[in-house]
C-alpha positions as a Markdown table, in Angstrom:
| # | Residue | x | y | z |
|---|---|---|---|---|
| 1 | Met | 27.5 | 11.9 | 7.0 |
| 2 | Asp | 26.6 | 9.7 | 4.0 |
| 3 | Gln | 23.1 | 9.7 | 2.4 |
| 4 | Lys | 22.5 | 6.1 | 3.3 |
| 5 | Ser | 23.0 | 6.7 | 7.0 |
| 6 | Leu | 20.7 | 9.7 | 6.9 |
| 7 | Asn | 18.0 | 7.7 | 4.9 |
| 8 | Met | 18.2 | 4.8 | 7.4 |
| 9 | Phe | 17.8 | 7.2 | 10.4 |
| 10 | Val | 14.9 | 9.0 | 8.8 |
| 11 | His | 13.2 | 5.7 | 8.0 |
| 12 | Leu | 13.7 | 4.4 | 11.5 |
| 13 | Ser | 12.5 | 7.7 | 13.0 |
| 14 | Gln | 9.2 | 7.2 | 11.1 |
| 15 | Thr | 8.7 | 3.4 | 11.7 |
| 16 | Leu | 10.3 | 3.3 | 15.2 |
| 17 | His | 10.8 | -0.4 | 14.5 |
| 18 | Phe | 14.2 | -1.9 | 13.9 |
| 19 | Gly | 12.8 | -4.9 | 12.1 |
| 20 | Lys | 10.8 | -3.0 | 9.5 |
| 21 | Thr | 13.7 | -0.5 | 8.8 |
| 22 | Ala | 16.2 | -3.3 | 8.6 |
| 23 | Gln | 14.0 | -5.2 | 6.1 |
| 24 | Ala | 13.6 | -2.1 | 4.0 |
| 25 | Phe | 17.4 | -1.6 | 3.8 |
| 26 | His | 18.1 | -5.4 | 3.3 |
| 27 | Met | 20.1 | -5.8 | 6.5 |
| 28 | Ser | 19.7 | -7.5 | 9.8 |
| 29 | Pro | 18.4 | -5.6 | 12.9 |
| 30 | Ser | 21.8 | -6.0 | 14.6 |
| 31 | Thr | 23.6 | -4.4 | 11.6 |
| 32 | Leu | 21.1 | -1.5 | 11.6 |
| 33 | Ser | 21.6 | -1.1 | 15.4 |
| 34 | Arg | 25.4 | -0.8 | 14.9 |
| 35 | Ala | 24.8 | 1.8 | 12.1 |
| 36 | Ile | 22.6 | 3.8 | 14.4 |
| 37 | Gln | 25.2 | 3.6 | 17.2 |
| 38 | Arg | 27.8 | 5.0 | 14.8 |
| 39 | Ile | 25.5 | 7.9 | 14.0 |
| 40 | Glu | 25.0 | 8.6 | 17.7 |
| 41 | Gln | 28.8 | 8.5 | 18.2 |
| 42 | Asn | 29.3 | 11.1 | 15.4 |
| 43 | Val | 26.5 | 13.3 | 16.8 |
| 44 | Gly | 27.8 | 12.9 | 20.3 |
| 45 | Ser | 24.3 | 12.2 | 21.8 |
| 46 | Glu | 21.8 | 9.4 | 22.3 |
| 47 | Leu | 19.2 | 9.7 | 19.6 |
| 48 | Leu | 17.0 | 6.7 | 20.4 |
| 49 | Leu | 15.7 | 5.0 | 23.5 |
| 50 | Arg | 15.3 | 1.4 | 22.4 |
| 51 | Asp | 14.5 | -2.2 | 23.4 |
| 52 | Asn | 14.9 | -5.3 | 21.4 |
| 53 | Arg | 12.6 | -4.3 | 18.5 |
| 54 | Thr | 11.1 | -0.8 | 18.9 |
| 55 | Ala | 12.5 | 2.7 | 19.6 |
| 56 | Val | 11.5 | 6.2 | 20.8 |
| 57 | Leu | 13.2 | 9.4 | 19.7 |
| 58 | Thr | 15.0 | 11.4 | 22.3 |
| 59 | Glu | 14.8 | 15.2 | 22.1 |
| 60 | Ala | 18.2 | 15.1 | 20.4 |
| 61 | Gly | 16.8 | 12.5 | 18.1 |
| 62 | Lys | 13.9 | 14.7 | 17.1 |
| 63 | Lys | 16.3 | 17.5 | 16.3 |
| 64 | Phe | 18.5 | 15.2 | 14.3 |
| 65 | Gln | 15.5 | 13.8 | 12.4 |
| 66 | His | 14.7 | 17.3 | 11.3 |
| 67 | Tyr | 18.3 | 17.9 | 10.3 |
| 68 | Ala | 18.5 | 14.6 | 8.4 |
| 69 | Gln | 15.3 | 15.4 | 6.5 |
| 70 | Gln | 16.6 | 18.8 | 5.6 |
| 71 | Gln | 19.9 | 17.4 | 4.3 |
| 72 | Leu | 18.2 | 14.8 | 2.2 |
| 73 | Glu | 15.8 | 17.4 | 0.7 |
| 74 | Gln | 18.7 | 19.7 | -0.1 |
| 75 | Trp | 20.5 | 16.8 | -1.7 |
| 76 | Gln | 17.5 | 16.0 | -3.9 |
| 77 | Thr | 17.1 | 19.7 | -4.8 |
| 78 | Phe | 20.7 | 19.8 | -5.8 |
| 79 | Lys | 20.4 | 16.7 | -8.0 |
| 80 | Gln | 17.2 | 18.1 | -9.4 |
| 81 | Ser | 19.0 | 21.3 | -10.4 |
| 82 | Leu | 21.6 | 19.2 | -12.3 |
| 83 | Asp | 18.9 | 17.1 | -13.9 |
| 84 | Glu | 17.2 | 20.2 | -15.2 |
| 85 | Asn | 20.3 | 20.9 | -17.3 |
| 86 | Gln | 20.2 | 17.4 | -18.7 |
| 87 | Gln | 18.0 | 16.4 | -21.7 |
| 88 | Val | 17.6 | 12.8 | -20.5 |
| 89 | Leu | 16.4 | 11.8 | -17.0 |
| 90 | Thr | 18.1 | 8.8 | -15.4 |
| 91 | Gly | 17.8 | 7.1 | -12.0 |
| 92 | Lys | 15.4 | 4.8 | -10.3 |
| 93 | Leu | 11.7 | 4.9 | -9.2 |
| 94 | Ser | 10.3 | 2.4 | -6.9 |
| 95 | Ile | 6.5 | 1.6 | -7.1 |
| 96 | Tyr | 4.3 | -0.6 | -4.9 |
| 97 | Cys | 0.9 | -2.0 | -5.9 |
| 98 | Ser | -1.3 | -5.1 | -5.7 |
| 99 | Val | -0.9 | -7.9 | -8.3 |
| 100 | Thr | -4.3 | -6.8 | -9.8 |
| 101 | Ala | -3.2 | -3.2 | -10.1 |
| 102 | Ala | -0.1 | -4.4 | -11.9 |
| 103 | Tyr | -2.4 | -5.9 | -14.5 |
| 104 | Ser | -5.2 | -3.3 | -14.6 |
| 105 | His | -3.9 | 0.2 | -13.9 |
| 106 | Leu | -0.1 | 0.3 | -13.9 |
| 107 | Pro | 0.8 | -0.8 | -17.5 |
| 108 | Pro | -0.6 | 2.3 | -19.3 |
| 109 | Leu | 1.0 | 4.6 | -16.8 |
| 110 | Leu | 4.4 | 3.0 | -17.2 |
| 111 | Glu | 4.1 | 2.9 | -20.9 |
| 112 | Arg | 3.5 | 6.6 | -21.1 |
| 113 | Phe | 6.3 | 7.3 | -18.7 |
| 114 | Arg | 8.8 | 5.0 | -20.4 |
| 115 | Gln | 8.1 | 6.6 | -23.8 |
| 116 | Gln | 9.2 | 9.9 | -22.4 |
| 117 | His | 12.0 | 8.7 | -20.0 |
| 118 | Pro | 13.4 | 5.4 | -21.3 |
| 119 | Leu | 16.5 | 5.5 | -19.1 |
| 120 | Val | 14.7 | 5.6 | -15.8 |
| 121 | Glu | 14.7 | 2.2 | -14.1 |
| 122 | Ile | 11.4 | 1.1 | -12.5 |
| 123 | Met | 11.6 | -1.1 | -9.4 |
| 124 | Leu | 8.2 | -2.7 | -8.9 |
| 125 | Thr | 7.1 | -4.4 | -5.7 |
| 126 | Thr | 3.7 | -6.2 | -5.4 |
| 127 | Gly | 1.7 | -7.1 | -2.3 |
| 128 | Asp | -1.5 | -6.5 | -0.3 |
| 129 | Ala | -3.2 | -3.4 | -1.6 |
| 130 | Ser | -4.1 | -2.4 | 2.0 |
| 131 | Asp | -0.4 | -2.0 | 2.8 |
| 132 | Ala | 0.3 | 0.5 | 0.0 |
| 133 | Leu | 0.0 | 3.7 | 2.1 |
| 134 | Glu | 2.3 | 2.3 | 4.8 |
| 135 | Gln | 4.9 | 1.5 | 2.1 |
| 136 | Val | 4.9 | 5.1 | 1.1 |
| 137 | Gln | 4.9 | 6.5 | 4.7 |
| 138 | Asn | 7.8 | 4.3 | 5.6 |
| 139 | Asn | 9.8 | 5.6 | 2.6 |
| 140 | Ala | 10.1 | 2.0 | 1.4 |
| 141 | Val | 8.9 | 3.1 | -2.1 |
| 142 | Asp | 8.6 | 6.3 | -4.1 |
| 143 | Phe | 5.0 | 5.7 | -5.2 |
| 144 | Ala | 2.1 | 3.4 | -4.5 |
| 145 | Ile | -1.2 | 2.6 | -6.1 |
| 146 | Ala | -3.5 | 2.8 | -3.2 |
| 147 | Ala | -7.1 | 3.4 | -2.1 |
| 148 | Asn | -7.8 | 6.8 | -0.7 |
| 149 | Pro | -8.5 | 6.3 | 3.0 |
| 150 | Glu | -11.2 | 8.2 | 4.9 |
| 151 | Asn | -8.5 | 10.3 | 6.6 |
| 152 | Leu | -5.6 | 10.9 | 4.2 |
| 153 | Pro | -2.4 | 11.6 | 6.2 |
| 154 | Arg | -1.1 | 15.1 | 5.8 |
| 155 | Ser | 2.3 | 13.7 | 4.7 |
| 156 | Ile | 0.7 | 12.0 | 1.7 |
| 157 | Tyr | 0.0 | 13.4 | -1.8 |
| 158 | Phe | -2.8 | 11.6 | -3.6 |
| 159 | Gln | -3.7 | 11.8 | -7.3 |
| 160 | His | -6.9 | 10.2 | -8.5 |
| 161 | Leu | -6.8 | 7.4 | -11.0 |
| 162 | Ala | -10.2 | 5.7 | -10.9 |
| 163 | Thr | -13.3 | 4.9 | -8.9 |
| 164 | Ile | -13.5 | 1.3 | -8.0 |
| 165 | Pro | -16.8 | -0.4 | -7.4 |
| 166 | Leu | -17.1 | -3.3 | -4.9 |
| 167 | Ala | -19.4 | -6.3 | -5.1 |
| 168 | Val | -20.4 | -9.4 | -3.1 |
| 169 | Ile | -19.3 | -12.6 | -4.8 |
| 170 | Ala | -20.2 | -16.2 | -4.3 |
| 171 | Pro | -18.9 | -19.6 | -5.7 |
| 172 | Thr | -20.6 | -21.0 | -8.8 |
| 173 | Met | -19.7 | -24.6 | -7.9 |
| 174 | Ser | -22.3 | -26.8 | -6.1 |
| 175 | Cys | -21.5 | -26.5 | -2.4 |
| 176 | Lys | -23.1 | -25.8 | 1.0 |
| 177 | Val | -22.7 | -22.0 | 0.4 |
| 178 | Gln | -24.5 | -22.2 | -2.9 |
| 179 | Gln | -27.4 | -24.1 | -1.1 |
| 180 | Gln | -27.6 | -21.4 | 1.6 |
| 181 | Leu | -27.9 | -18.7 | -1.1 |
| 182 | Gln | -30.9 | -20.4 | -2.6 |
| 183 | Ala | -33.1 | -19.5 | 0.4 |
| 184 | Asp | -35.9 | -17.0 | -0.1 |
| 185 | Val | -34.7 | -15.0 | 2.9 |
| 186 | Leu | -30.9 | -15.1 | 3.4 |
| 187 | Ser | -29.6 | -15.8 | 6.9 |
| 188 | Trp | -26.4 | -13.9 | 6.7 |
| 189 | Ser | -25.3 | -14.9 | 10.2 |
| 190 | Asp | -25.1 | -18.5 | 8.9 |
| 191 | Ile | -23.3 | -17.9 | 5.6 |
| 192 | Pro | -19.5 | -18.1 | 5.9 |
| 193 | Ile | -17.8 | -14.9 | 4.9 |
| 194 | Ile | -14.2 | -14.4 | 3.8 |
| 195 | Leu | -12.7 | -11.0 | 4.5 |
| 196 | Pro | -9.5 | -9.0 | 3.9 |
| 197 | Glu | -7.5 | -8.5 | 7.1 |
| 198 | His | -7.8 | -4.7 | 6.8 |
| 199 | Gly | -8.2 | -1.9 | 4.4 |
| 200 | Pro | -11.2 | -0.1 | 2.7 |
| 201 | Ala | -13.0 | -3.2 | 1.6 |
| 202 | Arg | -13.0 | -4.5 | 5.2 |
| 203 | Lys | -14.4 | -1.2 | 6.5 |
| 204 | Arg | -17.1 | -1.3 | 3.8 |
| 205 | Phe | -18.0 | -4.8 | 4.8 |
| 206 | Asp | -18.4 | -3.8 | 8.4 |
| 207 | Leu | -20.8 | -1.0 | 7.4 |
| 208 | Trp | -22.7 | -3.2 | 5.0 |
| 209 | Tyr | -23.1 | -6.0 | 7.4 |
| 210 | Arg | -24.3 | -3.8 | 10.3 |
| 211 | Lys | -27.2 | -2.7 | 8.1 |
| 212 | Lys | -28.3 | -6.3 | 7.9 |
| 213 | Gln | -29.0 | -6.4 | 11.6 |
| 214 | Gln | -28.6 | -10.2 | 11.7 |
| 215 | Gly | -26.3 | -10.6 | 14.6 |
| 216 | Lys | -22.6 | -11.6 | 14.5 |
| 217 | Ala | -21.1 | -12.4 | 11.1 |
| 218 | Asn | -19.9 | -15.9 | 10.4 |
| 219 | Ile | -16.3 | -15.1 | 9.5 |
| 220 | Tyr | -14.8 | -18.2 | 7.8 |
| 221 | Ala | -11.3 | -16.6 | 7.3 |
| 222 | Thr | -9.4 | -13.4 | 6.9 |
| 223 | Val | -6.9 | -13.2 | 4.1 |
| 224 | Ser | -4.0 | -10.9 | 3.0 |
| 225 | Gly | -4.9 | -9.5 | -0.5 |
| 226 | His | -8.1 | -9.5 | -2.5 |
| 227 | Glu | -6.7 | -12.0 | -5.0 |
| 228 | Ala | -6.5 | -14.7 | -2.3 |
| 229 | Leu | -10.1 | -13.8 | -1.3 |
| 230 | Val | -11.5 | -14.4 | -4.8 |
| 231 | Ser | -9.7 | -17.8 | -4.9 |
| 232 | Met | -11.2 | -18.9 | -1.6 |
| 233 | Val | -14.7 | -17.9 | -2.8 |
| 234 | Ala | -14.1 | -19.8 | -6.0 |
| 235 | Leu | -13.2 | -22.9 | -3.9 |
| 236 | Gly | -16.6 | -22.8 | -2.2 |
| 237 | Cys | -15.4 | -21.6 | 1.2 |
| 238 | Gly | -17.8 | -18.7 | 1.5 |
| 239 | Val | -18.8 | -15.3 | 0.1 |
| 240 | Gly | -16.8 | -12.1 | 0.2 |
| 241 | Ile | -16.8 | -8.4 | -0.7 |
| 242 | Val | -14.1 | -7.5 | -3.2 |
| 243 | Pro | -13.3 | -4.8 | -5.8 |
| 244 | Gln | -14.8 | -5.8 | -9.1 |
| 245 | Val | -11.5 | -5.1 | -10.9 |
| 246 | Val | -9.9 | -7.9 | -8.9 |
| 247 | Val | -12.6 | -10.4 | -10.1 |
| 248 | Glu | -12.3 | -9.2 | -13.7 |
| 249 | Asn | -8.5 | -9.9 | -13.6 |
| 250 | Ser | -8.6 | -13.1 | -11.6 |
| 251 | Pro | -7.7 | -16.4 | -13.3 |
| 252 | Val | -10.7 | -18.0 | -11.4 |
| 253 | Arg | -13.2 | -15.3 | -12.5 |
| 254 | Glu | -15.4 | -18.0 | -14.2 |
| 255 | Lys | -15.8 | -19.8 | -10.9 |
| 256 | Val | -17.4 | -16.9 | -9.0 |
| 257 | Lys | -20.5 | -14.8 | -9.6 |
| 258 | Tyr | -21.8 | -11.5 | -8.4 |
| 259 | Leu | -24.7 | -11.4 | -5.9 |
| 260 | His | -27.4 | -8.9 | -6.7 |
| 261 | Asn | -29.9 | -7.1 | -4.5 |
| 262 | Val | -27.9 | -7.7 | -1.4 |
| 263 | Gly | -27.5 | -4.0 | -0.4 |
| 264 | Glu | -25.4 | -1.1 | -1.7 |
| 265 | Ile | -21.6 | -1.0 | -1.1 |
| 266 | Ala | -19.8 | 2.3 | -1.5 |
| 267 | Pro | -17.0 | 2.3 | -4.0 |
| 268 | Phe | -13.5 | 3.6 | -3.2 |
| 269 | Glu | -11.1 | 6.0 | -4.9 |
| 270 | Leu | -7.9 | 4.6 | -6.4 |
| 271 | Gly | -4.9 | 6.8 | -6.9 |
| 272 | Ile | -1.2 | 7.2 | -7.1 |
| 273 | Cys | 0.3 | 8.5 | -3.8 |
| 274 | Cys | 3.7 | 9.7 | -2.6 |
| 275 | Leu | 5.2 | 11.7 | 0.2 |
| 276 | Asn | 4.5 | 15.4 | -0.1 |
| 277 | Gln | 8.1 | 16.1 | 0.8 |
| 278 | Asn | 9.3 | 14.1 | -2.2 |
| 279 | Lys | 6.8 | 15.4 | -4.8 |
| 280 | Gln | 9.1 | 18.1 | -6.1 |
| 281 | Gln | 11.9 | 15.8 | -7.0 |
| 282 | Ala | 12.7 | 15.7 | -10.7 |
| 283 | Leu | 11.8 | 12.1 | -11.3 |
| 284 | Met | 8.6 | 12.3 | -9.3 |
| 285 | Gln | 7.5 | 15.4 | -11.2 |
| 286 | Ala | 8.3 | 13.7 | -14.5 |
| 287 | Phe | 6.2 | 10.7 | -13.5 |
| 288 | Phe | 3.1 | 12.7 | -12.5 |
| 289 | Ser | 3.5 | 14.8 | -15.6 |
| 290 | Ala | 3.6 | 11.7 | -17.8 |
| 291 | Ile | 0.5 | 10.1 | -16.3 |
| 292 | Ala | -1.6 | 13.2 | -16.1 |
């Protein structure tokens, strides 16, 4: 059975979602469904119980998942053994990070890696930082720059890059939000707040706001990505909690300001993460060695 088919099945067995796996492999869900049916025909057993979008592994499916993972690992080990006899590494590495991380943390890492391995092709995808771990868990990318969650999944290897402080920011323009912030005692339940949809910054906001004990927060909007949050604050829509590195790299950084004496917000740990099962691959080891 070819490597692509095994990769597709392993990915689907982890996501259990035909839409997500189809998107990761750049095909339609119906094409993916036919590919899985061909695998089931070759195996001679039903591997998945499925409806229109989601799936559940059968007992045979769980056994085949283990088999497929072993085959892929053995293939990688074989390629690694060949690579060790070559002086120059080649191949592709896929990396996911936020737009800000692509400015702030990724360039020096890639510069060091490319100096040592110029023939390795880097495939970069940017998006919401809070989706980084999921990208790795779903095998959509090899690496991601991500925040260390409170409970790191056992399947994930995490290497520290930096400690990222967070801050409360407000617009500098004259607006209603600016007027509300001029009060001697701030009424936080009235001040509009812009939040990320999920992720470590959202969790830290929840903890920070509970300590205010001022009732329900006035959520103006939730956005995907910290960069969009800074832009909305700059437009006078509200205040928000955001990593300082995002503000420092934002094109609208002059239009927002930090609020002081509003309570402590715990920083988070930023790092490079990958699947533990892939960490021993030659390209992966070369990358970690280069950035150490």
